[in-house]
C-alpha positions as semicolon CSV with decimal commas, in nm:
position;residue;x (nm);y (nm);z (nm)
1;X;-17,362;8,190;10,348
2;X;-17,652;8,018;10,200
3;X;-17,718;7,802;9,863
4;X;-17,948;7,752;9,555
5;X;-17,964;7,401;9,738
6;X;-17,974;7,475;10,136
7;X;-18,244;7,350;10,309
8;X;-18,381;7,295;10,665
9;X;-18,230;7,078;10,888
10;X;-18,418;6,704;10,872
11;X;-18,307;6,469;11,158
12;X;-18,513;6,150;10,900
13;X;-18,234;6,201;10,622
14;X;-17,994;6,001;10,872
15;X;-18,235;5,714;10,833
16;X;-18,322;5,718;10,434
17;X;-18,255;5,396;10,230
18;X;-18,045;5,430;9,904
19;X;-18,104;5,239;9,674
20;X;-17,776;5,080;9,459
21;X;-17,793;4,844;9,177
22;X;-18,114;4,787;9,287
23;X;-18,066;4,728;9,651
24;X;-18,192;4,947;9,881
25;X;-17,886;4,999;10,239
26;X;-17,894;5,220;10,539
27;X;-17,777;5,543;10,406
28;X;-17,452;5,483;10,630
29;X;-17,389;5,112;10,411
30;X;-17,469;5,306;10,099
31;X;-17,162;5,236;9,868
32;X;-17,018;5,186;9,513
33;X;-16,662;5,122;9,410
34;X;-16,390;5,343;9,404
35;X;-16,282;5,182;9,106
36;X;-16,651;5,333;8,942
37;X;-16,661;5,552;8,642
38;X;-16,829;5,839;8,867
39;X;-16,591;5,849;9,145
40;X;-16,235;5,826;8,962
41;X;-16,344;6,069;8,614
42;X;-16,690;6,213;8,690
43;X;-16,783;5,970;8,444
44;X;-17,195;5,989;8,461
45;X;-17,524;6,174;8,398
46;X;-17,802;6,288;8,705
47;X;-18,081;6,425;8,727
48;X;-18,332;6,559;9,041
49;X;-18,641;6,540;9,043
50;X;-18,908;6,666;9,317
51;X;-19,183;6,509;9,491
52;X;-19,511;6,680;9,608
53;X;-19,842;6,461;9,684
54;X;-19,639;6,139;9,631
55;X;-19,637;6,194;9,301
56;X;-19,290;6,343;9,075
57;X;-19,296;6,690;8,895
58;X;-19,263;6,667;8,550
59;X;-19,129;6,318;8,541
60;X;-19,150;6,303;8,166
61;X;-18,927;6,597;8,124
62;X;-18,668;6,483;8,374
63;X;-18,726;6,117;8,272
64;X;-18,615;6,232;7,896
65;X;-18,397;6,394;7,982
66;X;-18,185;6,189;8,130
67;X;-18,195;5,889;7,870
68;X;-18,095;6,166;7,648
69;X;-17,816;6,239;7,823
70;X;-17,711;5,858;7,813
71;X;-17,761;5,796;7,463
72;X;-17,565;6,083;7,413
73;X;-17,218;5,983;7,633
74;X;-17,313;5,613;7,508
75;X;-17,382;5,509;7,900
76;X;-17,601;5,182;7,841
77;X;-17,873;5,234;8,165
78;X;-18,018;4,888;8,318
79;X;-18,308;4,967;8,355
80;X;-18,603;5,056;8,084
81;X;-18,769;5,397;8,148
82;X;-19,016;5,179;8,314
83;X;-18,817;5,048;8,554
84;X;-18,613;5,382;8,639
85;X;-18,940;5,503;8,763
86;X;-19,022;5,176;8,916
87;X;-18,666;5,237;9,093
88;X;-18,744;5,515;9,215
89;X;-19,127;5,374;9,331
90;X;-18,956;5,188;9,520
91;X;-18,713;5,391;9,688
92;X;-18,982;5,638;9,774
93;X;-19,240;5,408;9,883
94;X;-18,927;5,219;10,160
95;X;-18,911;5,568;10,274
96;X;-19,261;5,631;10,316
97;X;-19,192;5,974;10,183
98;X;-19,503;6,202;10,026
99;X;-19,364;6,552;9,979
100;X;-19,121;6,795;10,060
101;X;-18,856;6,564;9,878
102;X;-18,613;6,597;9,655
103;X;-18,460;6,257;9,461
104;X;-18,139;6,248;9,302
105;X;-18,042;5,964;9,020
106;X;-17,787;5,935;8,919
107;X;-17,610;5,693;8,631
108;X;-17,245;5,672;8,552
109;X;-17,067;5,430;8,297
110;X;-17,000;5,150;8,585
111;X;-16,717;5,051;8,793
112;X;-16,366;4,979;8,593
113;X;-16,112;4,700;8,567
114;X;-15,824;4,935;8,567
115;X;-15,807;5,292;8,678
116;X;-15,822;5,484;8,335
117;X;-16,068;5,678;8,118
118;X;-16,165;5,425;7,844
119;X;-16,472;5,349;7,832
120;X;-16,403;4,990;7,782
121;X;-16,220;4,972;8,099
122;X;-16,584;4,943;8,226
123;X;-16,716;4,608;8,198
124;X;-16,961;4,549;8,508
125;X;-17,230;4,766;8,332
126;X;-17,373;5,088;8,437
127;X;-17,440;5,182;8,817
128;X;-17,745;5,396;8,923
129;X;-17,774;5,574;9,290
130;X;-18,118;5,694;9,347
131;X;-18,109;5,868;9,730
132;X;-18,415;6,097;9,860
133;X;-18,396;6,341;10,110
134;X;-18,688;6,505;10,319
135;X;-18,579;6,909;10,234
136;X;-18,725;7,232;10,253
137;X;-18,528;7,471;10,034
138;X;-18,417;7,774;10,287
139;X;-18,453;8,014;10,012
140;X;-18,857;8,023;10,035
141;X;-18,833;8,210;10,370
142;X;-18,747;8,623;10,215
143;X;-18,478;8,660;10,442
144;X;-18,238;8,377;10,294
145;X;-18,197;8,624;9,990
146;X;-17,820;8,537;9,775
147;X;-17,630;8,696;9,638
148;X;-17,432;8,698;9,280
149;X;-17,098;8,715;9,210
150;X;-17,000;8,745;8,877
151;X;-16,668;8,576;8,841
152;X;-16,442;8,502;8,544
153;X;-16,528;8,141;8,503
154;X;-16,755;8,132;8,234
155;X;-16,990;7,866;8,037
156;X;-16,847;7,629;7,780
157;X;-16,897;7,606;7,454
158;X;-17,023;7,277;7,280
159;X;-16,773;7,136;7,141
160;X;-16,593;7,159;7,480
161;X;-16,876;6,993;7,701
162;X;-17,195;7,076;7,669
163;X;-17,327;7,284;7,949
164;X;-17,720;7,083;7,849
165;X;-17,563;6,772;7,951
166;X;-17,608;6,689;8,303
167;X;-17,326;6,525;8,329
168;X;-17,128;6,427;8,691
169;X;-16,806;6,663;8,525
170;X;-16,924;6,947;8,714
171;X;-16,617;7,117;8,859
172;X;-16,610;7,401;8,553
173;X;-16,908;7,496;8,793
174;X;-16,745;7,399;9,126
175;X;-16,433;7,650;9,068
176;X;-16,737;7,892;8,980
177;X;-16,896;7,900;9,305
178;X;-16,561;7,881;9,500
179;X;-16,452;8,156;9,277
180;X;-16,814;8,408;9,422
181;X;-16,711;8,290;9,764
182;X;-16,333;8,338;9,778
183;X;-16,528;8,698;9,655
184;X;-16,772;8,774;9,921
185;X;-17,072;8,597;9,779
186;X;-17,313;8,294;9,777
187;X;-17,316;8,163;9,443
188;X;-17,158;8,269;9,079
189;X;-17,292;8,462;8,814
190;X;-17,096;8,288;8,461
191;X;-17,082;8,466;8,169
192;X;-17,106;8,263;7,795
193;X;-16,769;8,300;7,525
194;X;-16,904;8,632;7,422
195;X;-16,976;8,801;7,778
196;X;-17,350;8,800;7,786
197;X;-17,512;8,715;8,145
198;X;-17,587;8,333;8,110
199;X;-17,668;8,180;8,438
200;X;-17,521;8,023;8,803
201;X;-17,298;7,798;8,850
202;X;-17,601;7,601;8,977
203;X;-17,958;7,756;8,841
204;X;-18,119;7,915;8,561
205;X;-18,120;8,271;8,544
206;X;-18,391;8,559;8,476
207;X;-18,419;8,966;8,523
208;X;-18,724;9,147;8,450
209;X;-18,711;9,509;8,329
210;X;-18,998;9,709;8,226
211;X;-19,176;9,438;8,268
212;X;-19,083;9,178;8,050
213;X;-18,875;8,839;8,147
214;X;-18,524;8,834;8,022
215;X;-18,346;8,537;8,030
216;X;-17,999;8,412;7,793
217;X;-18,073;8,273;7,488
218;X;-17,989;7,864;7,645
219;X;-17,703;7,837;7,390
220;X;-17,471;7,799;7,695
221;X;-17,687;7,718;7,992
222;X;-17,772;7,357;8,115
223;X;-18,136;7,272;8,007
224;X;-18,327;7,374;8,302
225;X;-18,672;7,208;8,316
226;X;-18,767;7,450;8,559
227;X;-18,625;7,754;8,284
228;X;-18,845;7,619;8,021
229;X;-19,217;7,581;8,231
230;X;-19,108;7,957;8,399
231;X;-19,077;8,045;7,959
232;X;-19,398;7,869;7,882
233;X;-19,593;8,018;8,213
234;X;-19,513;8,366;8,117
235;X;-19,627;8,317;7,751
236;X;-19,927;8,195;7,933
237;X;-20,006;8,463;8,127
238;X;-19,954;8,671;7,847
239;X;-19,568;8,845;8,092
240;X;-19,343;8,935;7,776
241;X;-19,051;8,706;7,793
242;X;-18,747;8,713;7,556
243;X;-18,446;8,449;7,559
244;X;-18,179;8,703;7,467
245;X;-17,811;8,840;7,497
246;X;-17,764;9,090;7,748
247;X;-17,519;9,279;7,956
248;X;-17,402;9,312;8,298
249;X;-17,509;9,631;8,271
250;X;-17,858;9,578;8,217
251;X;-17,914;9,238;8,437
252;X;-17,763;9,590;8,748
253;X;-18,041;9,834;8,597
254;X;-18,332;9,561;8,621
255;X;-18,594;9,609;8,844
256;X;-18,591;9,180;8,957
257;X;-18,379;8,899;8,915
258;X;-18,490;8,561;9,020
259;X;-18,285;8,236;8,940
260;X;-18,461;7,858;8,858
261;X;-18,458;7,505;8,923
262;X;-18,606;7,203;9,060
263;X;-18,516;7,213;9,382
264;X;-18,626;7,539;9,559
265;X;-18,803;7,646;9,209
266;X;-18,770;8,069;9,151
267;X;-18,589;8,240;9,408
268;X;-18,535;8,597;9,452
269;X;-18,131;8,735;9,373
270;X;-18,129;9,139;9,573
271;X;-17,771;9,146;9,509
272;X;-17,510;9,120;9,184
273;X;-17,188;9,210;9,253
274;X;-17,243;9,411;9,546
275;X;-17,496;9,626;9,400
276;X;-17,897;9,604;9,496
277;X;-18,107;9,480;9,226
278;X;-18,440;9,618;9,188
279;X;-18,638;9,653;9,526
280;X;-18,870;9,412;9,772
281;X;-19,120;9,436;9,589
282;X;-19,076;9,169;9,304
283;X;-19,489;9,169;9,147
284;X;-19,303;8,978;8,827
285;X;-19,118;8,748;9,000
286;X;-19,428;8,687;9,226
287;X;-19,650;8,655;8,929
288;X;-19,451;8,362;8,894
289;X;-19,398;8,209;9,138
290;X;-19,793;8,177;9,172
291;X;-19,820;8,050;8,833
292;X;-19,515;7,771;8,844
293;X;-19,654;7,662;9,241
294;X;-20,002;7,592;9,076
295;X;-19,912;7,443;8,834
296;X;-19,666;7,200;9,025
297;X;-19,989;7,069;9,317
298;X;-19,898;7,334;9,559
299;X;-20,150;7,637;9,498
300;X;-20,485;7,618;9,385
301;X;-20,699;7,764;9,156
């Protein structure tokens, strides 16, 4: 099986240095306390960022989202925005990385004095971990297609746990992925609380019908930066794009389907619930992929 985050094996990843609260450690020596809020409770927020030509792609948007999530959850970062960028660059340079790299920034409420949920028990300040790996997504290969299965696990309501929040508490999505795997799929297609098609367990979801690009309203899906860029690029290129409610019936008869995410950009979906979606000819998705790769510096005008 394959996932949206499957990548080619790179032996260099065994030698990476990992940033933990201001210090760089070899991979097998990087540790946090078992009393850390992130480990005990999934109490933290995170960002995934790609590197190309020694530049962090859409860095401002990712830092905006990280600090917005930290504010919403009441986690006080130990670093300013400039300090966060410095930590990223310190880790990048120490690992001698320039392209095809994925970084994960993880910010938790920090170590607790007792293993319970109350935030006042986190008395040592927040924990920041940065992991950078060399990664070329396997889904860039046409033969590595992802099969989706619709699952009973749904995207939640904002007053329960806002699905726009990039939190460490991902159990809802993990359960969805498990349900999809048990049903013979690679990843899950999740519905919103009203039964409309929403997102996968890990990425945002799009379909193409009669030359139009459709995605969910955005009310119950993750606040995807790649999703927003695709919508923007479609509008700029004259491709009709709609954020709307649509059903599984409309999805099954789509001409094309794809998912978006920071890790792999755009990934074709050719099968959902055992049903073939469109054909191997995907002109709109291919056009969007070219526009996106140009936007991030992989394709030149």
